[in-house]
C-alpha positions as CSV (number, residue, x, y, z in Angstrom):
1,X,-2.1,8.8,-41.8
2,X,-0.7,9.7,-38.5
3,X,-3.1,11.1,-36.0
4,X,-1.7,14.4,-35.0
5,X,-5.3,15.6,-34.6
6,X,-7.0,16.2,-31.3
7,X,-9.5,13.4,-31.2
8,X,-10.9,14.3,-27.8
9,X,-11.5,17.9,-28.9
10,X,-13.3,16.6,-32.0
11,X,-15.5,14.3,-29.9
12,X,-16.4,17.2,-27.6
13,X,-17.4,19.2,-30.7
14,X,-19.9,16.4,-31.5
15,X,-21.0,15.9,-27.9
16,X,-24.4,17.5,-28.4
17,X,-25.4,14.9,-31.0
18,X,-23.9,12.1,-28.9
19,X,-26.0,13.1,-25.8
20,X,-29.1,13.7,-27.9
21,X,-28.9,10.2,-29.4
22,X,-28.2,8.6,-26.1
23,X,-31.2,10.3,-24.4
24,X,-33.5,9.4,-27.3
25,X,-32.5,5.7,-27.0
26,X,-32.7,5.9,-23.3
27,X,-36.3,6.9,-23.3
28,X,-37.4,4.1,-25.6
29,X,-35.5,1.0,-24.3
30,X,-36.0,-2.3,-26.2
31,X,-35.2,-5.8,-25.2
32,X,-33.5,-8.8,-26.9
33,X,-32.6,-9.1,-30.5
34,X,-35.6,-7.3,-32.0
35,X,-35.0,-3.5,-31.6
36,X,-36.8,-1.7,-34.4
37,X,-36.9,1.7,-32.8
38,X,-33.2,1.6,-31.7
39,X,-32.2,0.4,-35.2
40,X,-34.0,3.3,-36.8
41,X,-32.2,5.8,-34.5
42,X,-28.8,4.2,-35.6
43,X,-29.7,4.3,-39.3
44,X,-30.7,8.0,-39.0
45,X,-27.4,8.7,-37.2
46,X,-25.4,7.1,-40.0
47,X,-27.4,8.7,-42.8
48,X,-25.2,10.8,-45.1
49,X,-22.0,8.8,-44.4
50,X,-20.7,6.7,-47.3
51,X,-20.7,3.4,-45.5
52,X,-21.4,-0.1,-46.6
53,X,-24.4,-1.2,-44.6
54,X,-25.1,-4.9,-43.9
55,X,-28.2,-5.7,-41.9
56,X,-28.6,-8.9,-39.9
57,X,-31.5,-11.0,-41.1
58,X,-32.0,-12.7,-37.7
59,X,-31.7,-9.6,-35.5
60,X,-31.8,-5.8,-35.6
61,X,-28.0,-5.8,-35.8
62,X,-26.1,-3.6,-38.3
63,X,-22.5,-3.7,-39.5
64,X,-21.4,-0.5,-41.3
65,X,-18.0,-0.5,-43.0
66,X,-15.9,2.5,-43.7
67,X,-13.4,1.9,-46.6
68,X,-10.1,3.8,-46.3
69,X,-8.4,5.3,-49.4
70,X,-5.4,3.1,-48.9
71,X,-5.1,-0.6,-48.5
72,X,-4.7,-2.0,-45.1
73,X,-6.2,-4.2,-42.3
74,X,-9.7,-4.0,-40.9
75,X,-10.7,-3.3,-37.4
76,X,-14.2,-3.8,-35.9
77,X,-15.6,-1.5,-33.3
78,X,-18.7,-2.7,-31.4
79,X,-21.5,-1.1,-29.5
80,X,-24.4,-3.0,-28.0
81,X,-28.0,-1.6,-28.1
82,X,-30.4,-3.6,-25.9
83,X,-31.8,-2.7,-22.5
84,X,-32.9,-4.6,-19.4
85,X,-36.3,-5.7,-18.1
86,X,-36.4,-3.5,-15.0
87,X,-38.1,-0.3,-14.0
88,X,-36.1,3.0,-13.8
89,X,-35.8,4.9,-10.5
90,X,-33.4,7.7,-11.5
91,X,-36.0,10.5,-11.9
92,X,-34.1,11.8,-14.9
93,X,-35.9,14.1,-17.3
94,X,-35.2,11.6,-20.1
95,X,-36.0,8.5,-18.0
96,X,-37.5,5.4,-19.7
97,X,-41.0,6.0,-21.0
98,X,-41.7,2.3,-21.0
99,X,-42.5,0.8,-17.6
100,X,-40.5,-2.3,-16.8
101,X,-37.6,-1.5,-19.2
102,X,-34.5,0.5,-18.6
103,X,-31.1,1.2,-20.1
104,X,-29.4,0.3,-16.8
105,X,-26.3,-1.2,-18.4
106,X,-25.3,1.8,-20.5
107,X,-25.9,0.3,-23.9
108,X,-27.6,3.5,-25.0
109,X,-24.3,5.3,-24.4
110,X,-22.3,2.5,-26.2
111,X,-24.5,2.9,-29.3
112,X,-24.2,6.7,-29.3
113,X,-20.5,6.8,-28.7
114,X,-19.9,4.3,-31.6
115,X,-22.1,6.4,-33.9
116,X,-20.1,9.5,-33.1
117,X,-16.9,7.6,-33.7
118,X,-18.2,6.7,-37.1
119,X,-18.6,10.4,-37.9
120,X,-15.2,11.2,-36.6
121,X,-13.4,8.5,-38.6
122,X,-15.4,9.3,-41.7
123,X,-14.2,12.8,-41.5
124,X,-10.6,11.5,-41.7
125,X,-11.2,8.9,-44.3
126,X,-8.8,10.5,-46.8
127,X,-5.5,8.6,-46.3
128,X,-7.1,6.0,-44.0
129,X,-4.9,2.9,-44.2
130,X,-7.5,0.2,-44.1
131,X,-11.1,-0.3,-43.1
132,X,-13.3,0.2,-40.0
133,X,-16.4,-1.9,-39.3
134,X,-19.0,-0.4,-36.9
135,X,-21.0,-3.2,-35.3
136,X,-24.3,-2.1,-33.7
137,X,-25.4,-5.3,-31.9
138,X,-28.6,-6.3,-30.1
139,X,-29.2,-9.0,-27.6
140,X,-26.2,-8.7,-25.4
141,X,-28.2,-9.2,-22.2
142,X,-28.6,-12.9,-22.4
143,X,-29.8,-13.3,-26.0
144,X,-26.4,-14.1,-27.6
145,X,-26.8,-11.4,-30.2
146,X,-23.0,-11.3,-30.9
147,X,-23.0,-15.1,-31.5
148,X,-26.0,-14.9,-33.8
149,X,-24.4,-12.2,-35.9
150,X,-21.1,-14.1,-36.0
151,X,-22.7,-17.4,-37.1
152,X,-24.8,-15.5,-39.6
153,X,-21.6,-14.2,-41.2
154,X,-22.6,-10.5,-41.0
155,X,-19.2,-9.5,-39.5
156,X,-17.3,-11.2,-42.4
157,X,-19.2,-9.6,-45.3
158,X,-16.7,-7.6,-47.4
159,X,-13.8,-9.1,-45.5
160,X,-13.3,-10.4,-42.0
161,X,-11.9,-8.1,-39.3
162,X,-8.2,-8.5,-38.3
163,X,-8.9,-7.1,-34.8
164,X,-11.9,-6.1,-32.7
165,X,-12.5,-3.6,-29.9
166,X,-15.3,-3.1,-27.4
167,X,-15.9,-0.6,-24.7
168,X,-18.4,-0.7,-21.7
169,X,-19.3,2.2,-19.3
170,X,-18.5,1.8,-15.6
171,X,-20.3,4.2,-13.2
172,X,-18.0,2.9,-10.5
173,X,-14.8,4.2,-12.1
174,X,-13.6,7.8,-12.3
175,X,-15.2,9.6,-15.3
176,X,-13.0,9.5,-18.4
177,X,-10.5,6.9,-17.3
178,X,-10.4,3.7,-19.3
179,X,-9.3,0.5,-17.8
180,X,-8.5,-3.0,-19.0
181,X,-6.2,-6.0,-18.7
182,X,-4.6,-8.7,-20.8
183,X,-6.0,-12.2,-20.5
184,X,-9.1,-12.8,-18.6
185,X,-11.3,-9.7,-18.5
186,X,-14.6,-11.2,-17.5
187,X,-16.0,-14.6,-16.5
188,X,-18.0,-17.3,-18.2
189,X,-21.5,-17.8,-16.8
190,X,-23.4,-21.1,-16.7
191,X,-26.7,-22.1,-15.1
192,X,-27.6,-25.4,-13.4
193,X,-31.1,-26.6,-12.5
194,X,-30.9,-29.6,-10.1
195,X,-34.0,-31.6,-9.0
196,X,-33.6,-34.0,-6.1
197,X,-36.3,-36.6,-6.4
198,X,-37.4,-38.3,-3.1
199,X,-40.6,-39.7,-1.8
200,X,-43.4,-37.6,-0.3
201,X,-44.8,-38.2,3.1
202,X,-46.1,-36.7,6.4
203,X,-44.0,-34.9,8.9
204,X,-45.4,-37.2,11.7
205,X,-44.0,-40.3,9.8
206,X,-40.8,-39.3,8.0
207,X,-39.7,-42.9,7.8
208,X,-42.5,-43.7,5.4
209,X,-41.1,-41.2,2.9
210,X,-37.7,-40.1,1.8
211,X,-37.1,-36.4,2.4
212,X,-35.2,-34.5,-0.4
213,X,-34.9,-31.3,1.7
214,X,-31.9,-32.3,3.9
215,X,-30.3,-33.9,0.8
216,X,-30.5,-30.5,-1.0
217,X,-29.1,-28.8,2.1
218,X,-26.2,-31.3,2.2
219,X,-25.6,-30.8,-1.5
220,X,-25.1,-27.0,-1.0
221,X,-22.3,-27.7,1.5
222,X,-20.8,-30.3,-0.7
223,X,-20.7,-28.0,-3.7
224,X,-19.0,-25.2,-1.8
225,X,-16.5,-27.8,-0.5
226,X,-15.9,-28.9,-4.1
227,X,-15.0,-25.3,-5.0
228,X,-12.2,-25.1,-2.5
229,X,-11.0,-28.7,-2.6
230,X,-11.4,-29.9,-6.2
231,X,-10.8,-26.8,-8.3
232,X,-7.3,-25.3,-8.9
233,X,-7.1,-22.0,-6.9
234,X,-5.2,-20.5,-9.9
235,X,-8.0,-21.3,-12.3
236,X,-10.9,-20.6,-10.0
237,X,-14.7,-20.8,-10.1
238,X,-17.4,-19.1,-8.1
239,X,-20.5,-21.0,-7.4
240,X,-23.8,-19.7,-5.9
241,X,-26.9,-21.7,-5.0
242,X,-29.4,-18.9,-5.5
243,X,-32.6,-20.8,-5.2
244,X,-33.9,-23.8,-3.2
245,X,-37.6,-24.6,-3.5
246,X,-39.4,-27.5,-1.8
247,X,-42.7,-28.3,-0.2
248,X,-46.1,-26.7,0.2
249,X,-46.9,-27.1,3.9
250,X,-44.9,-27.3,7.1
251,X,-46.1,-30.8,8.0
252,X,-45.7,-32.4,4.6
253,X,-42.5,-34.0,3.3
254,X,-42.2,-32.9,-0.4
255,X,-41.4,-35.3,-3.2
256,X,-39.0,-32.8,-4.9
257,X,-36.4,-30.3,-4.0
258,X,-35.4,-27.9,-6.8
259,X,-32.1,-25.9,-6.8
260,X,-30.9,-23.2,-9.2
261,X,-27.1,-22.6,-9.4
262,X,-24.9,-20.0,-11.2
263,X,-21.3,-20.8,-12.0
264,X,-18.7,-18.3,-13.0
265,X,-15.3,-19.4,-14.4
266,X,-12.3,-18.1,-16.3
267,X,-11.4,-21.0,-18.6
268,X,-13.0,-23.7,-20.6
269,X,-11.0,-26.3,-18.7
270,X,-12.4,-25.1,-15.3
271,X,-15.8,-24.8,-16.8
272,X,-15.8,-28.4,-18.1
273,X,-14.3,-29.8,-14.9
274,X,-17.0,-28.0,-12.8
275,X,-19.8,-29.4,-14.9
276,X,-18.5,-32.9,-14.5
277,X,-18.1,-32.5,-10.7
278,X,-21.4,-30.7,-10.1
279,X,-23.3,-33.3,-12.1
280,X,-21.6,-36.3,-10.4
281,X,-22.0,-34.8,-6.9
282,X,-25.7,-34.1,-7.4
283,X,-26.4,-37.6,-8.7
284,X,-24.2,-39.5,-6.2
285,X,-25.4,-37.4,-3.2
286,X,-29.0,-38.3,-4.1
287,X,-28.1,-41.9,-4.7
288,X,-26.4,-42.2,-1.3
289,X,-29.7,-41.3,0.3
290,X,-31.8,-43.6,-1.9
291,X,-32.9,-40.9,-4.3
292,X,-32.2,-39.7,-7.8
293,X,-31.1,-36.3,-9.2
294,X,-31.8,-34.6,-12.5
295,X,-29.2,-32.0,-13.6
296,X,-29.9,-29.6,-16.4
297,X,-26.9,-27.5,-17.6
298,X,-27.3,-24.3,-19.7
299,X,-24.0,-23.0,-21.0
300,X,-24.0,-19.2,-21.1
301,X,-21.4,-16.8,-22.4
302,X,-17.7,-18.0,-22.5
303,X,-15.0,-16.1,-20.6
304,X,-14.0,-12.7,-22.1
305,X,-10.3,-13.1,-22.9
306,X,-8.3,-10.1,-24.1
307,X,-5.3,-10.3,-26.5
308,X,-2.2,-9.0,-24.6
309,X,-0.8,-7.3,-27.7
310,X,-4.0,-5.5,-28.4
311,X,-4.3,-4.3,-24.8
312,X,-0.8,-2.8,-25.2
313,X,-2.0,-1.1,-28.4
314,X,-5.1,0.4,-26.5
315,X,-2.8,1.7,-23.8
316,X,-0.5,3.2,-26.4
317,X,-3.3,4.8,-28.4
318,X,-5.0,6.4,-25.3
319,X,-1.7,7.6,-23.9
320,X,-0.7,9.2,-27.2
321,X,-4.1,10.9,-27.6
322,X,-5.1,11.7,-24.0
323,X,-1.9,11.7,-22.0
324,X,-0.6,9.8,-19.0
325,X,-3.2,8.3,-16.8
326,X,-5.8,7.9,-19.5
327,X,-5.5,4.1,-19.3
328,X,-5.4,2.0,-16.1
329,X,-4.3,-1.6,-15.9
330,X,-6.9,-3.6,-14.0
331,X,-5.4,-5.9,-11.5
332,X,-8.2,-8.4,-11.5
333,X,-10.8,-9.7,-14.0
334,X,-14.5,-9.2,-13.3
335,X,-17.0,-11.9,-12.5
336,X,-19.7,-10.5,-14.7
337,X,-20.1,-11.9,-18.3
338,X,-20.3,-10.3,-21.7
339,X,-21.2,-11.7,-25.2
340,X,-18.3,-9.8,-26.8
341,X,-16.5,-13.0,-25.6
342,X,-17.8,-14.8,-28.6
343,X,-16.2,-12.3,-30.9
344,X,-12.9,-12.4,-29.0
345,X,-12.9,-16.2,-29.5
346,X,-12.8,-15.6,-33.3
347,X,-10.6,-12.5,-33.6
348,X,-7.8,-10.9,-31.5
349,X,-8.8,-7.7,-29.6
350,X,-9.8,-6.3,-26.3
351,X,-12.8,-5.3,-24.2
352,X,-12.3,-2.4,-21.8
353,X,-14.2,-0.2,-19.4
354,X,-14.8,3.5,-19.5
355,X,-15.3,5.3,-16.2
356,X,-18.6,7.3,-16.1
357,X,-19.0,8.0,-12.4
358,X,-21.7,10.7,-12.1
359,X,-20.5,14.2,-11.1
360,X,-20.2,14.8,-7.4
361,X,-20.5,11.1,-6.6
362,X,-17.7,8.9,-5.1
363,X,-17.2,6.2,-7.7
364,X,-17.2,3.5,-5.0
365,X,-20.6,4.7,-3.9
366,X,-22.2,5.2,-7.3
367,X,-25.0,2.9,-8.5
368,X,-23.5,0.3,-10.7
369,X,-24.7,-1.3,-13.9
370,X,-28.0,-3.1,-13.7
371,X,-29.2,-0.9,-10.9
372,X,-32.5,1.0,-11.3
373,X,-30.6,4.1,-10.0
374,X,-27.7,3.8,-12.5
375,X,-26.6,7.1,-14.0
376,X,-23.5,8.2,-15.9
377,X,-21.5,11.4,-16.4
378,X,-22.5,12.1,-20.1
379,X,-19.3,14.2,-20.5
380,X,-17.3,11.0,-20.4
381,X,-18.9,9.8,-23.6
382,X,-16.6,12.1,-25.5
383,X,-13.7,10.1,-24.1
384,X,-15.4,6.9,-25.2
385,X,-16.1,8.1,-28.8
386,X,-12.5,9.4,-29.1
387,X,-11.1,6.2,-27.7
388,X,-12.8,4.2,-30.5
389,X,-11.2,6.5,-33.0
390,X,-7.8,6.5,-31.4
391,X,-7.7,2.7,-31.2
392,X,-8.8,2.4,-34.8
393,X,-6.1,4.8,-36.0
394,X,-3.4,3.1,-33.9
395,X,-4.2,-0.3,-35.3
396,X,-4.5,0.8,-38.9
397,X,-1.3,2.8,-38.7
398,X,0.9,0.5,-36.7
399,X,-0.8,-2.9,-36.1
400,X,0.0,-4.6,-32.8
401,X,3.8,-4.2,-32.9
402,X,4.8,-7.7,-31.9
403,X,1.9,-9.2,-33.8
404,X,-1.0,-11.3,-32.7
405,X,0.1,-13.3,-29.7
406,X,-3.1,-15.2,-29.1
407,X,-5.5,-14.8,-26.2
408,X,-3.3,-14.7,-23.2
């Protein structure tokens, strides 16, 4: 079926239920992969729709499939559901009722927009050429919920998706405008814990010990030099030494110096090279000073890489439905990370950002995601729900034109 319907107008007609669902979830934020209250809200929102529901056994995740009347491909639309372990300072009437937890990354809005999109697409199921999977996913905030659901096979039940689409609110973009880019959209994120092992002693007799503190300081400089001299500038990394801990008293030379490092990168090649260089540099720097170093590497989320053909499809869908200026091509990727990256490793698709700057606030001055003051313009959620529907229709009706061209 061709979408000569006004999807944005339909989303606005459903706006009251979108907002109500978002506020209900916002007040009861849950963390990690076990989100019983949030899952119940989603199940209630989908009640009455003839969808094939598959529940994750390892998480609170749900995949609900809408079968079209006509044969065709399958697209997966995703909304994440979990909150963050931080206290809310917005003062909103519907602020978090649980101290130390807050939906400061907008996952409450993601879940609500996806549920509304399910209602919209269900209303147009007659003549739908293909299928739509709605993925309600927990554990995005560091718990690898997407990877767990992928490995569990939940996304593939009843047929694997041919393409995937995800959307994230951005309070620092003008409300209603959706932006994205082909290729790298977000970075990979890895963590390093480095322990420099020296010999303790007294500050009055440093020659009797072997002080790991100056070695740790030297390593900080060496690592930053590595970034600019050993890494290709066109395949960059960003490295931050966020923690250095050593000692218990001003006159005692400590035995250990501990460092915590975060690494952001845009390719597996740069990621692997950085790990080899960081490990070697820590070990050899310590060795040069008669010490040893222990390096523990924790691989986080991979880079989020959008399929170029699918980004073109998103731009086409939004321009058709919302007019010129509805989609903005982002010039640069973001250094944040996102577990939708695991899904994009498996299937072609795109991850984009919906502007939700609060009314009366300059987007550049708005509190961003992960801030205790983060707020959104709820009116923009209609654009997000309609965008899910528009992208689904465009893919089912027309595919990606030139076909899957791989992750650029």
